[in-house]
C-alpha positions as CSV (number, residue, x, y, z in Angstrom):
1,X,-9.8,-16.1,-9.6
2,X,-12.9,-18.5,-10.8
3,X,-15.4,-17.9,-8.1
4,X,-18.9,-16.1,-9.1
5,X,-19.7,-13.3,-7.4
6,X,-22.8,-10.6,-7.3
7,X,-24.2,-7.4,-6.5
8,X,-26.7,-4.6,-6.4
9,X,-29.4,-5.3,-9.0
10,X,-29.5,-6.9,-12.0
11,X,-31.5,-8.1,-14.6
12,X,-32.3,-11.8,-15.4
13,X,-31.1,-11.8,-18.6
14,X,-27.5,-10.8,-20.3
15,X,-27.5,-8.4,-22.7
16,X,-31.6,-7.7,-22.7
17,X,-33.2,-3.9,-21.4
18,X,-32.6,-3.0,-17.8
19,X,-34.7,0.4,-17.1
20,X,-33.8,3.3,-14.8
21,X,-37.3,3.9,-12.8
22,X,-38.0,7.0,-15.4
23,X,-37.8,4.1,-18.3
24,X,-34.4,5.1,-19.0
25,X,-31.3,2.5,-19.3
26,X,-28.7,1.2,-17.7
27,X,-25.2,1.2,-19.7
28,X,-24.1,-2.9,-19.9
29,X,-20.4,-2.5,-20.1
30,X,-18.2,-5.9,-20.2
31,X,-15.1,-6.5,-17.7
32,X,-13.0,-8.8,-18.5
33,X,-9.0,-9.7,-20.2
34,X,-7.6,-11.7,-22.8
35,X,-10.1,-11.3,-25.4
36,X,-13.6,-13.0,-24.7
37,X,-11.5,-15.9,-23.1
38,X,-10.2,-14.6,-20.1
39,X,-12.0,-13.8,-16.3
40,X,-15.3,-11.6,-16.9
41,X,-18.6,-9.9,-14.8
42,X,-21.0,-7.1,-16.8
43,X,-21.7,-4.2,-14.9
44,X,-24.8,-2.1,-15.2
45,X,-24.2,1.9,-14.4
46,X,-26.2,4.6,-14.3
47,X,-24.2,6.7,-17.0
48,X,-22.2,5.9,-19.7
49,X,-18.4,4.7,-18.6
50,X,-17.0,5.8,-22.2
51,X,-17.5,10.0,-21.9
52,X,-14.3,11.4,-21.5
53,X,-14.5,15.3,-21.0
54,X,-10.2,16.2,-21.3
55,X,-7.2,14.5,-21.2
56,X,-4.1,15.9,-19.5
57,X,-0.3,15.8,-19.3
58,X,1.2,12.4,-18.9
59,X,3.9,11.3,-16.9
60,X,6.6,8.8,-17.4
61,X,7.2,6.2,-14.3
62,X,9.5,3.6,-16.3
63,X,12.0,2.8,-12.9
64,X,15.1,4.4,-13.3
65,X,17.8,0.8,-13.9
66,X,21.1,0.9,-11.8
67,X,21.5,-3.2,-12.3
68,X,20.2,-4.4,-15.7
69,X,22.5,-8.3,-15.3
70,X,22.7,-8.7,-11.3
71,X,24.3,-11.0,-9.4
72,X,24.5,-9.9,-6.4
73,X,22.9,-11.2,-3.5
74,X,20.9,-8.0,-1.8
75,X,19.5,-6.7,1.4
76,X,17.3,-3.9,2.0
77,X,16.1,-2.0,4.5
78,X,12.3,-1.2,3.2
79,X,11.0,0.3,5.8
80,X,14.0,2.8,4.7
81,X,11.3,4.1,2.0
82,X,10.4,7.7,3.4
83,X,6.4,8.1,4.1
84,X,4.9,10.3,1.0
85,X,1.2,11.9,1.0
86,X,0.0,10.6,-2.3
87,X,0.0,7.1,-2.9
88,X,1.1,7.1,-6.3
89,X,3.6,9.4,-5.8
90,X,5.1,6.8,-2.0
91,X,5.5,3.7,-4.4
92,X,8.4,3.1,-4.8
93,X,10.0,0.3,-7.4
94,X,12.5,-2.1,-6.7
95,X,13.2,-5.3,-8.2
96,X,11.7,-5.4,-11.8
97,X,11.7,-7.4,-15.9
98,X,9.1,-7.8,-18.3
99,X,7.3,-9.3,-15.9
100,X,6.3,-7.9,-12.5
101,X,7.3,-5.0,-10.4
102,X,8.1,-5.2,-6.9
103,X,8.5,-2.6,-4.7
104,X,7.0,-0.5,-1.1
105,X,5.3,2.1,-0.4
106,X,4.1,4.5,2.2
107,X,1.4,6.7,1.9
108,X,0.7,8.6,5.0
109,X,-2.9,9.4,3.2
110,X,-5.9,7.9,1.0
111,X,-6.6,8.7,-2.5
112,X,-9.3,11.2,-2.7
113,X,-9.1,13.9,-5.2
114,X,-8.8,11.2,-7.9
115,X,-9.1,7.3,-8.7
116,X,-7.0,5.4,-10.1
117,X,-6.5,2.5,-12.8
118,X,-3.8,0.2,-13.6
119,X,-4.0,-1.1,-17.8
120,X,-1.2,-3.0,-17.6
121,X,-0.9,-5.1,-14.5
122,X,-2.4,-6.7,-12.0
123,X,-1.9,-5.5,-8.9
124,X,-1.7,-7.6,-5.5
125,X,-0.7,-5.7,-2.7
126,X,0.3,-7.0,1.2
127,X,-0.7,-4.5,4.2
128,X,2.6,-4.6,6.0
129,X,0.9,-1.8,8.5
130,X,-2.1,0.3,8.9
131,X,-6.2,-0.7,8.0
132,X,-8.5,1.1,6.2
133,X,-10.9,0.4,2.8
134,X,-10.1,-0.3,-0.6
135,X,-12.8,1.3,-2.7
136,X,-13.6,0.5,-5.7
137,X,-16.6,0.2,-8.7
138,X,-17.7,-3.0,-7.7
139,X,-17.6,-2.6,-3.5
140,X,-15.4,-2.1,-0.9
141,X,-13.6,-4.4,0.6
142,X,-12.0,-3.2,4.4
143,X,-7.9,-4.3,4.5
144,X,-6.5,-4.8,8.0
145,X,-2.5,-5.8,8.7
146,X,-2.0,-9.1,6.7
147,X,-4.5,-9.2,3.8
148,X,-3.1,-9.7,0.7
149,X,-5.4,-7.2,-1.9
150,X,-5.4,-8.4,-5.9
151,X,-6.8,-6.2,-7.9
152,X,-7.1,-6.9,-11.6
153,X,-5.8,-4.6,-14.1
154,X,-8.5,-1.8,-15.5
155,X,-10.5,-1.8,-12.0
156,X,-10.7,2.1,-10.8
157,X,-10.2,2.2,-7.5
158,X,-9.5,4.2,-4.2
159,X,-7.8,3.6,-1.4
160,X,-9.2,4.9,2.2
161,X,-6.5,5.3,4.7
162,X,-7.6,4.5,8.6
163,X,-4.1,6.1,9.8
164,X,-1.4,8.0,8.2
165,X,1.5,5.0,9.4
166,X,1.0,2.8,6.4
167,X,3.5,0.4,4.9
168,X,3.0,-1.7,1.2
169,X,4.5,-3.9,-0.3
170,X,3.1,-3.9,-4.0
171,X,3.6,-6.2,-7.1
172,X,2.7,-4.6,-10.9
173,X,1.7,-8.2,-13.0
174,X,2.0,-8.1,-16.6
175,X,0.5,-11.3,-16.0
176,X,-3.3,-12.9,-14.7
177,X,-3.0,-13.9,-11.2
178,X,-4.4,-17.0,-10.4
179,X,-4.7,-19.3,-7.3
180,X,-1.9,-22.3,-7.8
181,X,-3.4,-24.5,-10.3
182,X,-2.1,-28.0,-7.4
183,X,-4.9,-26.2,-5.5
184,X,-8.2,-26.2,-8.3
185,X,-10.0,-29.4,-8.9
186,X,-11.3,-28.7,-13.0
187,X,-14.0,-26.9,-11.8
188,X,-11.6,-24.7,-10.2
189,X,-13.3,-25.1,-6.5
190,X,-9.7,-25.1,-4.1
191,X,-9.2,-29.0,-2.8
192,X,-10.0,-30.7,0.6
193,X,-6.3,-30.5,0.9
194,X,-5.2,-27.0,0.1
195,X,-3.7,-24.1,2.6
196,X,-6.7,-21.9,2.4
197,X,-10.4,-21.7,1.2
198,X,-12.9,-19.4,-1.0
199,X,-14.5,-18.9,2.6
200,X,-11.3,-17.0,3.9
201,X,-12.0,-14.6,0.9
202,X,-12.9,-11.0,2.0
203,X,-14.9,-10.2,-1.6
204,X,-16.8,-6.5,-2.2
205,X,-19.6,-5.8,-0.5
206,X,-21.2,-2.8,0.2
207,X,-21.7,-1.7,-3.6
208,X,-22.2,2.7,-3.2
209,X,-23.5,4.2,-6.5
210,X,-23.0,7.5,-6.8
211,X,-25.3,9.7,-9.8
212,X,-22.9,12.2,-10.2
213,X,-21.9,14.2,-13.1
214,X,-18.9,16.9,-13.3
215,X,-15.6,16.7,-13.7
216,X,-13.6,13.2,-11.9
217,X,-9.8,12.7,-13.1
218,X,-8.7,8.9,-12.8
219,X,-5.4,9.0,-13.6
220,X,-4.6,6.1,-15.5
221,X,-1.4,3.8,-16.2
222,X,-1.1,2.1,-20.0
223,X,2.5,1.0,-21.2
224,X,4.7,2.7,-18.1
225,X,2.9,6.3,-19.0
226,X,0.9,7.5,-16.0
227,X,-2.2,9.8,-18.5
228,X,-4.7,11.6,-16.4
229,X,-8.3,12.2,-18.2
230,X,-10.9,13.7,-16.8
231,X,-14.3,12.0,-17.1
232,X,-17.8,13.4,-17.0
233,X,-19.2,11.3,-14.6
234,X,-19.2,9.5,-11.4
235,X,-16.8,5.9,-11.9
236,X,-18.4,4.4,-9.2
237,X,-22.1,4.8,-10.6
238,X,-23.1,0.5,-10.9
239,X,-25.9,-0.4,-9.9
240,X,-25.1,-4.2,-9.8
241,X,-22.6,-6.0,-11.4
242,X,-22.1,-10.4,-11.9
243,X,-18.9,-12.4,-12.3
244,X,-15.9,-14.0,-11.9
245,X,-13.3,-10.7,-12.1
246,X,-13.4,-8.5,-9.7
247,X,-10.7,-7.7,-6.6
248,X,-10.4,-9.6,-3.2
249,X,-8.5,-9.6,0.2
250,X,-7.2,-12.6,1.7
251,X,-5.0,-12.6,5.0
252,X,-2.0,-13.7,5.3
253,X,-2.8,-14.9,9.0
254,X,-5.6,-17.5,7.4
255,X,-3.2,-19.3,5.5
256,X,-2.2,-22.5,6.8
257,X,1.2,-24.3,6.3
258,X,1.7,-27.0,4.9
259,X,3.9,-29.7,7.1
260,X,5.7,-33.1,7.2
261,X,8.0,-35.3,9.3
262,X,10.8,-33.8,7.5
263,X,11.7,-30.4,5.5
264,X,9.1,-29.2,2.9
265,X,10.0,-27.1,0.0
266,X,8.9,-24.1,-1.2
267,X,5.8,-24.9,-3.1
268,X,3.9,-25.5,-0.4
269,X,4.1,-22.3,0.8
270,X,2.1,-21.2,-3.0
271,X,-0.6,-18.6,-2.2
272,X,-0.8,-16.9,-6.1
273,X,0.9,-17.6,-9.3
274,X,1.1,-16.9,-12.4
275,X,3.1,-18.2,-15.8
276,X,6.3,-16.2,-14.9
277,X,6.4,-16.3,-11.2
278,X,4.7,-17.2,-8.2
279,X,3.9,-15.5,-4.6
280,X,4.3,-17.5,-1.2
281,X,3.3,-17.2,2.5
282,X,5.5,-18.4,5.5
283,X,3.5,-18.1,8.3
284,X,3.3,-19.2,11.7
285,X,4.2,-23.0,11.9
286,X,4.9,-26.3,13.8
287,X,8.7,-28.0,12.4
288,X,9.5,-31.4,11.0
289,X,9.1,-34.0,13.7
290,X,11.1,-36.4,12.6
291,X,13.2,-37.4,15.6
292,X,16.4,-36.3,12.7
293,X,14.6,-33.7,10.9
294,X,16.3,-30.0,10.2
295,X,13.7,-28.0,10.1
296,X,16.4,-25.3,8.6
297,X,15.7,-25.2,4.2
298,X,18.8,-26.8,2.7
299,X,20.8,-24.6,0.6
300,X,19.9,-24.7,-2.7
301,X,20.5,-23.6,-6.3
302,X,18.1,-20.6,-7.9
303,X,19.3,-21.7,-11.5
304,X,16.2,-20.4,-13.2
305,X,14.5,-17.7,-10.7
306,X,15.7,-14.4,-8.3
307,X,14.3,-15.0,-4.6
308,X,12.9,-12.0,-3.1
309,X,11.5,-12.5,0.5
310,X,10.0,-10.0,2.5
311,X,10.4,-9.8,5.8
312,X,6.8,-9.1,7.9
313,X,7.1,-10.5,11.6
314,X,8.8,-12.9,14.2
315,X,11.6,-14.5,14.7
316,X,13.4,-15.4,10.7
317,X,14.5,-19.0,11.6
318,X,17.3,-19.5,8.6
319,X,18.5,-15.7,8.6
320,X,20.4,-13.6,10.7
321,X,20.1,-9.8,10.8
322,X,16.9,-9.4,9.7
323,X,13.9,-7.5,11.1
324,X,10.3,-6.2,9.6
325,X,10.4,-4.5,6.1
326,X,14.1,-6.0,5.1
327,X,13.7,-7.9,2.4
328,X,16.2,-9.8,0.7
329,X,17.3,-11.1,-3.3
330,X,18.7,-14.3,-3.9
331,X,19.6,-14.0,-7.6
332,X,19.6,-17.8,-9.9
333,X,23.1,-18.5,-11.3
334,X,24.7,-18.9,-7.4
335,X,23.1,-21.2,-4.7
336,X,21.9,-20.1,-1.3
337,X,20.3,-21.1,2.0
338,X,20.3,-20.5,5.6
339,X,23.1,-17.8,7.2
340,X,25.5,-19.5,9.2
341,X,24.3,-21.1,12.7
342,X,21.1,-21.1,11.1
343,X,20.9,-24.3,10.2
344,X,22.5,-26.4,13.2
345,X,19.9,-23.6,16.0
346,X,17.2,-25.3,14.1
347,X,18.0,-28.8,15.2
348,X,15.3,-29.9,18.2
349,X,12.9,-26.6,17.2
350,X,9.4,-27.3,17.5
351,X,8.0,-24.3,15.7
352,X,8.1,-21.1,14.1
353,X,6.6,-17.6,13.9
354,X,8.2,-16.3,11.0
355,X,5.6,-14.5,8.9
356,X,6.8,-13.4,5.6
357,X,5.9,-12.5,2.1
358,X,8.4,-14.5,-0.7
359,X,7.4,-13.9,-4.8
360,X,10.6,-16.2,-7.6
361,X,10.3,-14.9,-10.9
362,X,11.5,-17.4,-13.7
363,X,13.5,-13.7,-15.5
364,X,15.8,-12.4,-14.0
365,X,15.8,-9.1,-11.8
366,X,17.2,-5.6,-12.0
367,X,17.9,-3.1,-9.9
368,X,16.0,0.0,-9.6
369,X,18.0,3.5,-8.5
370,X,15.7,3.5,-5.7
371,X,16.7,-0.3,-4.2
372,X,19.9,0.8,-4.4
373,X,19.5,3.7,-1.9
374,X,17.8,0.9,0.3
375,X,20.8,-2.1,-0.2
376,X,23.5,-2.3,2.7
377,X,26.0,-3.1,0.3
378,X,27.4,-6.1,2.2
379,X,24.9,-9.1,2.2
380,X,26.5,-11.1,-0.1
381,X,29.0,-11.8,1.9
382,X,26.9,-12.2,5.1
383,X,27.2,-16.2,4.8
384,X,31.5,-16.5,5.0
385,X,31.2,-16.7,8.6
386,X,31.6,-20.0,10.4
387,X,33.5,-21.5,7.7
């Protein structure tokens, strides 16, 4: 996310004295990744951010694997994942490898009695249902249906929901998540042909500063364990900060699809990337306008990637029997393509209202026990009709 941002009060010069009204010092913190080589921000705290009162029990969050070497195309009913009161407990990991965890969540209530930090992974939350506020130590971001929320690793946050009916597609990336290189110039600015631009981002705002001592529970995920630490002061005590490393939001509704005379390949829908996977947004758009165009995607082989599609809304033109909240997995090693009849019925169509999120991983995905519970078990046979 190479864009500079600033909130609150900061000193004119880095690493110099920054005094409070009583003459005592604020406490500077560098919040960065990849050693000192990645993106970073400088935060200024009222109190030392290092004061740990107590370390409580840890919980093992390692997903239980049902299928380690998968060749089945699968369809999962994501909305069958049961609603759960707690935000973290509602998370259901479905597809995992050493680069990414992909899952769904249906939290009923806001995070109020604890704060959360993922020290292992960048998090990408896609809000399918619900509205609310992502609260962080560097400011707040309001979210609604269709928003991606990118939360860099190490960011302390809470989520406040407006209702109890919330549905989230989430991924935990063990590699930094960036905007696609093909859309950026050598300075990092998004180019004119990019399907979105910097003004589409939802940046942190409303920096809330709490000057409170006491006991504050922070749950920290590290090495697959959820550790519980009690800190001696409120973690949201930042009075100001600036830099490049912070959470932000982006609405899928602001993605402007790239179209052409004939069918365009999936990379034109790319929204985020890492060295290990890409995320694409399939949005309402005009179809191909060559007089003989076939708008449905051609059959293609996933030789070196697994494809996960999460169906958000609309009529997904290349699939039969698909509804919102469904997930499909098309594994590497075998070709996949439009369902029987979809190829033919797309001819002559002018537009699509489909809305979906796709995650393509460059390593095979393992299937969790929780995923098997949501799997219809027969999706791999769904291309047999109309032979």
